[in-house]
Each structure stands twice: as C-alpha cells, then as structure tokens.
N, C-alpha and C positions, 0 to 999 in steps of 0.2 A: 270399444268397452261401454257396457251399459251402465246407467246410473246405479243400479244395484251393485254392479262389480265395483265401481268406484268407491261406493260407500263401504263395502267389505274390506277393500284395500285400505282405506283410511282408518277402519276400525282395526285391522291387523297391525298397521304401523303405529296407531295410538298405544295398542297393547304393548308393543316393543319398547316403546318410549317410556311407558309406566314401568315396565319390567327394568329397564336401564337404569330409571332414577332410583328404583327400589335398590337395586343391588349397588350402584355406585354411591348413592348418598347414605343407604343403610349401612353399607360396609364402613364409609366414612365416619358415620357416627359412632359405631361400635368401636372402631379402632381408636378414634379420638378419645371416646370415654376412658377407654383403658390407658392410652398415652396421657391424659390428663391426671389420672390418679398417680401415676409414676412421676409426672412433671412436678405436680405439687409437692411430692416427697422430695424431689430433687431439689426444687427451689428453697424448700425449708432448710437443706443442708448446705447449699452453696450460699455465696454472698453476693449483693448486688454488683460488686466490682467485677465478678466473673462474668456476668451477664453483659457488662459494659465492654469487656474485652471481647468477648465473643461477637457482640454487635458490630464492633470496628471491623472484624473479619469478614462479616456478612456483607458489608459494603462492596468490599473487593470482589468477593465470590460473585455476588449478583451483577456487578458491572461486567465480569468476564462472561457470566452464563448466557447473556443475551445472544452471544455468538455461537451457542451450542447446537444449532442447527434444528431446534424444534419447529421452525417453520417449514422444513422439508415434510415433517410429519402431518402438518395441517395441509399440505398439498397432496399427500397421499390419500387423507381422509375425504377431501373435496372431489378428488378425481373420479370418473364414472368407473373405471376399472384399474385394478392394480395387478400386474403380472409379479411373479417371483423375482424376476431379473430386476424389476424396479426396486423391489425390497432390498435386495442385496446391494444395489447401487447406493441407496439411500443410507444404509447401514455403514458402507465403506467411507462416504463422505462425512457422516457423523463420527465416525471412529477417527478420521484424520483432524477433523475440527476439534475434537474434544481432546485428542492427545496434544495438539498444539496449544490448547488452553491451559492444560495441566502445566506444560513447559513454561508458558507465559506467567503463570501464577508463582512458580518457582523463582523466576527471574525478578518479579516486581515486589516479592515479600520484603526484602529489605527496605525497599523504598516506603512501602506502607507503614512498616514499623517506625522509620524515621518521621512520616507525617504525622502519626499519632503521638510520637515521643513514648511509645510503649513497645520495648525490645521483644516481648514475648508474642506480639502479633506475628512476626516474621514466622516463628517456629509453628504457630497454629495453622497459618496459611499454606506452609510447606505440606503439612499433613492432609490439610483438606483438598490438596490438588486430587486426591484418590477419587473424590465424588464425580469428577469429570469422566473418568473412564468408565464408570457404570452407565453413563446416559446412553450410548448406542444400544445397549442391550436391553434398555427399558422402553425407549421411545419407539423403535420399530414395531415390536410386539404390540405396543400400545395402539398404533396406527392399525394393526390388522384386526385387533379387537374392538377397536373404536368403530371402524367402518361397519362392522357386523352388528353395532350396537350390543355386542356381547360383553356385559359388565360383571357377569357372575364369577367366571374364572379370575380376573384381576382382583375382584373383591376379596376372594380367598387368599390370593398371594399378597394382597396388602395388609390383611389381617395378621398373616405370618410375618410379615416384614415389621409391622408395628410391634408385634411382641418381641422380636429380636432386638429391635432398638431400644424398647422399654428395658429389657433385661439387661442390656450394656449400660444405659443410663443409670439405673438403679445400682448396678454393681460398682460403676465408678464413682457415684456419690457418696456410698457407704465406704469405699475403699480409699477415699480422700484425694480423687484424681483432680479435684477442683474444675477449673475451666475445661481441662481435657475431657471431662465427662460430656460436655455439650459438642466436642468434636468428634469423638468416637462413635457416639450414639447414632447420628444421621448416617455416618459412614457404613455402619452395620446395617442398618435400615435399607439403604439404597442398594447395597450389592445383594442382600437377601431377595430384594424386589426384583433385581435384573436377573438373577438365577432362576427365580420362580416365573417370571413372564416368559422366558426362553422355553422353559419346560412346558408351561401351559399351552403355549401356541404351537410348539413343534418347530419354531423357526430355527433355521440352521445359520448361525451367525459366521458365514463364511465371505470374506471381502471379495468384491468384485471391482477391478480397475478398469473395466469397460465402462466409459461414462457417456457412451453415444445415447442420445435420446433424453439426456436429464436437463436439458436446457430449460424447459417449461417449469419442471419442478423446482430447480434451482432459483429460476426468476421469481416464482411465487414466494418461495422462502425468503429470498433477498428483500422482495416488497413489504414483508413483515418486520425486517430488522429495524426499519427507521422507527416504527411505533414501539418495538420492543426497547430500543436504545432510549427513547424519549421516556417510557414507562419506568425503566431503571433509574434514570435521572430523577424523575419525580418521586419515586418511592424510596430512594437511598440518600437524598439530599439531606434529610434531618439528620441522619446518623453521621454523614459525611462532615456536616457542618458542625454538629454538636460534639463529635469525637475529637475535634481539634480544640474546641472552647470548653468543654466540660471535663470533670475527672471521671474515672470509669465508675465510681459509686452513683454519682448523679445520673450519668447515661444509662447505667444499669436499671435504675428506677424508671426513667423515661421508656425505655426499650421494653421492658417487661408490662408496663402499663399499655404501650401500643400493642404489645402481642396479646394480652388478655382481652382488650377491647376489639380487635381484629379477628378473633378466633373464629367468629362465623363467617364473616366474609372472606377470609384467608383459606379456611379449611372446608367450608361447606358449600359456598357459592361457586368456587372452581369446578368441583364435581358436577354441579348442575350445568355449568357451562360446557363441560365436556360432553354431555349428553345434548345440550341446546344446539350446539354447533352442527352436528350432522342432521339433527331434525330441522332447523333452519334451513340448511343447505338443500333439503329436499323440497322446501316449500318455495325456493327463491323465485320461482316464475309467478308467484301470486303474493305480491307485497302486501296486500291488504289482509291476507290471511295471516303473514308474518307479524304486521302490526298488531293484529287482534291477539295473537298468540303472546306477544311480548308484553302487552298490556296485562293480560291475565296473569302471566308469570310474575309480574311486578307486583300486582295486587296481593297474590297469594304469598310471595316471598316476604314482602314488607309486613304482612299480616303476622308472620311468624317472627320476623327479626326485630321489628320496631319496639314490641314490649321488652325484648331481651336487652336492647341497647339503652332504652330510657330507664329500664330497671336497673342496669349496672350504674347509671349516671346518678340516681338518687338514693342507691344503697352502696356507694364506693367504699366508704370507711369500714362498715362491718364485713363487706365482701372481701376486701383486700385483708383484713386481719384474720378472717376465718380461714381463708384459703392459703395465704401466703406466711401468716405468722406476724408477730409484733414487729420483728426488724424490717419488715416491708411496709410498714404503716404510712411511711411518708409518700408512698406510691398512690395513695388514695385521691388526692386533688388532681392527678394526671388523669386518672381512669374516669373521673366525673366529667371532665372536659372533653377527653377524647371519644368517650361513648357517644356523646351528642352529635359527632361528626359521622359516626359509622353508617347510619341510615343513607346519607347522601353518597358514601363510598359504595354501598351495596348496590343501590341503584346505578351508579356510573359504571361500575365493572360489567353489568349485565349487557351494555351495548356492544361490547367488543365481539362475541360471538355472532351477533346479528350482522354486524358490518362485514365480518370476514366470511361468513357463509353466503351472503350476497354478492361475493366477488369484490368487495370494496376495501381491501386492506389499507388503501391510502387513507380512508376517513378515519380508521383507527389511529393510522400515524399521525393524522393532523390533530386529533383529539389529545393524544399523548404530547405532541409538541407544546400544545397550550399548557399542559400539566407540567411539563418540564421547565417552562418559564414561571409560572404562576406559583408553584409550590416552593421552589427554591428561593424565590423572592420573598415569599412569607416567612420561611424559615429563617433567612437571613435578618428579618425584621424581628422576628420573635425571639432569636438567640440573645438579643439585646437585654432581655428580661430573665435570662437563665433558661434552665430546662423546661419549666412550666411555659415559657413563651413559645416553646416547639408545639406544645399541646394547643396553645391558643391558635397558633397558626393554622392547624388542621381545621379547627372549627370555623375560623374566618374565610379560609381559601376554598374548602371543599365544596360548599353549597355553589360557589360561582363556578367551578370546574364542572360540576354536574349539569348546572344549565346549559353551558357551553357544549357539553357533550350531547345533551338531548337535542340541541338545535343541529349539530353538525351531523350526528348518526341517525337522527330520527327522520331527518327529511326525506332521504332515499326510499323510506318505506311508508311515507305518508303519515307519520306520527305527530300529532298536534300536542303542544304544551296542555291543552285542556285535557286530552285524553290521558296524559301521564299524571296529571294532577288527580283526575278522578280515581285513577288506578291506585294511586299512593295514599290518597285521603284516608280510606277506612284504617289501615294498619297504623298510620302515623297519628292520626286524630284521636283514634281509641287509646294509644299508647301514651299520649299527651295527658288525657284524662286520668289514666291510671297512675301516672307518674305524680299527679297532683294529690291524688288519695294517699299514696305511699308517704309522700312527704308530709302530709297532715297527720297521718298515723304515727309517724316517726317522731314528730314534735311531741305527741301526746304521752309517748312510752317514757317510763322511768329510766334511770341508769341500768342497763342490762350488759350482760357478757355479749360479745360480738356474735357468736354462733346463735345465741338465743334470740338476740335482736333480729338477726338476718332470718332466722326460722319463723319469725312473727311476720315480717315485712313481705317476704317472697309470696307466701300463700295469699296474703292480704292483697298484694298487686295482682296475682293471677285472677282472684275473684272480681276484683274491679276491673280489669281487662274484658273478662268474659261478659260482665254486666254491661259494659260500654258497647261491646259488640252486639249484644241482645237489643240494646236500645236504639243504636245509631247505625248499625251495619249488619242486620241480621241476614240480608242476602248474600253478602260476602262470607259470613260464617257458615251458610248452607253451601256455598261452593267448595269451601275448605273441607267440610264433612263429606261431600259427595267426592272429593277427590281421594280422600283416605278411604272411605268404604265405597268403592267403585262398583255400581250395579250395572248390569248388561242392559244397553238401550233396546226398547222394543223393536222387533222387526216391522220394517215398514214395507208395504206393497210397493212394487215398482211403479212409477209414473206411467 
C-alpha cells in the first residue's frame, strides 16, 4: 500500500468516526433533551421518597445486570470477522443468562425488601425483572451495528424508544402511579428499543444450542466480568449503604442530586465510548497513536464538560429550584458538592474503552477493584454525617481513583501524567476562572426569583468561559471549532 493509499484510508476511517459520533451523540442529546423535559415534569409531580424507593431497587438491578452477558458483545465487536452462526450463539447464551437473572431477581426480591425495611421494594423488583428479557434482543443487534460503525439506524430507534418511555412516564405521573411511574417507563423504552433494533438490522432472533467454537468469545466476556462486578460495587455502594441508614426522603434527595450531576458523564460519555472502543481497537498496533488520540479526546471533552460541572456547583440553589421546584430545594447542597467530583469521573471512565480495545480487560478489572475498595470505604465514613456525607465522599475519593486509573491504564499506551495534565488544563482551568466570575456576580445580585437569577448567571458564565478560553487557551478553542466545522484537508502530493 502506498503512502497516499494509507492517507486515503485514514481519512475515510476518520470520516466514519465523525459520522458515528454525530449520530450516536447527536441522537443521545436529542433524546435526552426530550427525556429531560418529561423527567422534570415527572419530578415535580412525584415525591423525593418515590425516588428513594426506586434507588433501592436499582442497586439490586445493577448488581444482577453485570452478569447479563454484555462482555460477549464486546468480544464480537473486537473480533476480526463475525459469522451469522456466532451471532446466534451469542444470542442464545444471552437469552439463557438473562432468563436466569430474571428468575434470580424474583427469588431475592423479598430479601431485598427485608434489608431495606421497605415491603414495596419486593413488588417493584418483581416487575423490573422484565428488563432482563429485553437484553438479548438489544445487545446482539448493537454488536452488528457497532462493528460497522453504523450509528444512524440505532439513533433513530433510540429516539422512538425515548418517545415511548417519556409517554409512559408522563402518563403515569399524571395518573397518580407514584413510584410505579419510574418502573414502567424504562420497561417500555427497553422493549421498544429491542423490537426496533431487531427490525433495523434484520437479525433473526433464533436460538442456536450448538456452542462449539464459543470458547474464545465466552473467555473474553468472562474476563470482563471481574471489572464489571467491581464497577457495580463501586457505583452502587452509596445507595446500598445509604438505603439502610437513611429514610426514603433523604435518600431520594441524594439520589436525584447524583442523577442531575451525572447526566453528562452517564448519558453522553458512554455513547462516545461506544464509538471510541472500535476506533481504538483499529489503532491497537500503534500505541503512540492511541495515546495521542486519547489526550485529544480528553482535552476536547473536558473543554465541554468542565464549565457545565463547575457551573452546576456555583448555581446549585437557583438551578434546583428552577428545574425541580421548591420542594426539592434541600437537594442544592448535594448538587454543589457532587458537581465538583464529576470532572474526575468523566476523565476516569474514558480509560475503559482504551484498555479493552488494546486487549487488556485485566487493566480495567484492576482499576475497578481499586474503586470497589476505595469508594465503599469512603461511603462508610461519609454516612456517619448523614446523606451529605455521601456527597463529600465522592469529592474526597474520586480524584484519588482517577489518579490510580491514569497510572494503571495509561502505562500500556505510554501515557504520562504530564500529557494528561496538559490535556485537562484548558477545560478545567478556564472553568475555574468562570466559576469565580459567576460567584462574584451572584454576590452582587439583589434578591431575585430563582429563574431570573439563573437566567442572569448562566449567560454571564458562558461569556466568562469564552473570554477565559480566548485569553488562556485560544489554540484549544480553535481545535474545537475545527472539529465542529470540519474542512477537507488539502490533497498532498505523494512522497
């Protein structure tokens, strides 16, 4: 292959990556915007205690979900070729796994209710078992489209599923379903997505019980289980610990503050990671190229997210009152603290697709093992101070976990701390300057209604951040502009 051919291939692959990011993230943003409008309406109609009960069930659901077989999907994405027979084998394995998980959840539902001393938890968990049965019909079509970097079709299906889920949520809240609104809405969304994915890919969900040749696929999926289990322990320990110590009202305030501050890192970063995984997998023979691409992704993503997080922190009170209403105002201190931890979480979760794509799932497992020890210990200490102590535990422990992750996962690709700091500095530094300006303006404002106050502080913060970028990080700003307004590179003569 000539140099010119290689450049053409790189350009074509880059165009596919940009298209994938556009469809995957663009559809996610659109569906989330629609979902948020409905969510805010639902939150105003429901009580914090409803969200506390729902959070208790999510711990059990997430602990069981790590066995749902999604590691098999990662193996399909990473492999060089995928035959129809392997797809049917993966579908069958996932069908068996998720059927077993649904039965397991039915069995442990009464035990969970006894642990939390909340009888309704058992009824909620029994109905939520329906979620597992949709997983095989979603995951295998996702692998088919993910390998092809085809995110247009799933984007359209995701929008339809989001509409269905939002419609059920709004109907339930207006009809007085209470906490059941939070149960039936995601069930509707998952099953609409399952049907849509099968139709979009033309995949025939016919089981195949001939498991010959699945050893490597199962082994790869099993190798990811350790990391997934540790991640579940890390991410669910706060609700598991707090659910037993706090009443549903206090737990609901904390859980919704965590939901609000994690919106970007939980809703927008995973789609980017979905695109990043196959992209990094194709670069795995050139680790220096992987490290360069990773640092660039860190720089641009933190440039977008840090002003959001720090803006949340300094406008927590008017933000909560405007979005959620007066009865949720007690949530503001939680938001102010948790938002400061989210830049570290955003950076930390970006490492997983790199390690997995380089064929090092063990690194992800080791990182998750550290988190599975560090975060529960922090929560056990924090719960002594009530629900607010859980928020402080996030801010104290997650910077440490991020540093450990950078050391363990960055080493195989030759990533240095100095490179990572340089990549993070423009977004984080300019966001800190912006936050200082917003706090100063807020102190000068007279007493105002929360929406008016927020309406003044948000544009002031945006202008302050843009000014900081122009003064301190003009080159990074130009990179972001170039990414959004992509121009075709000039054709170079072959060497």
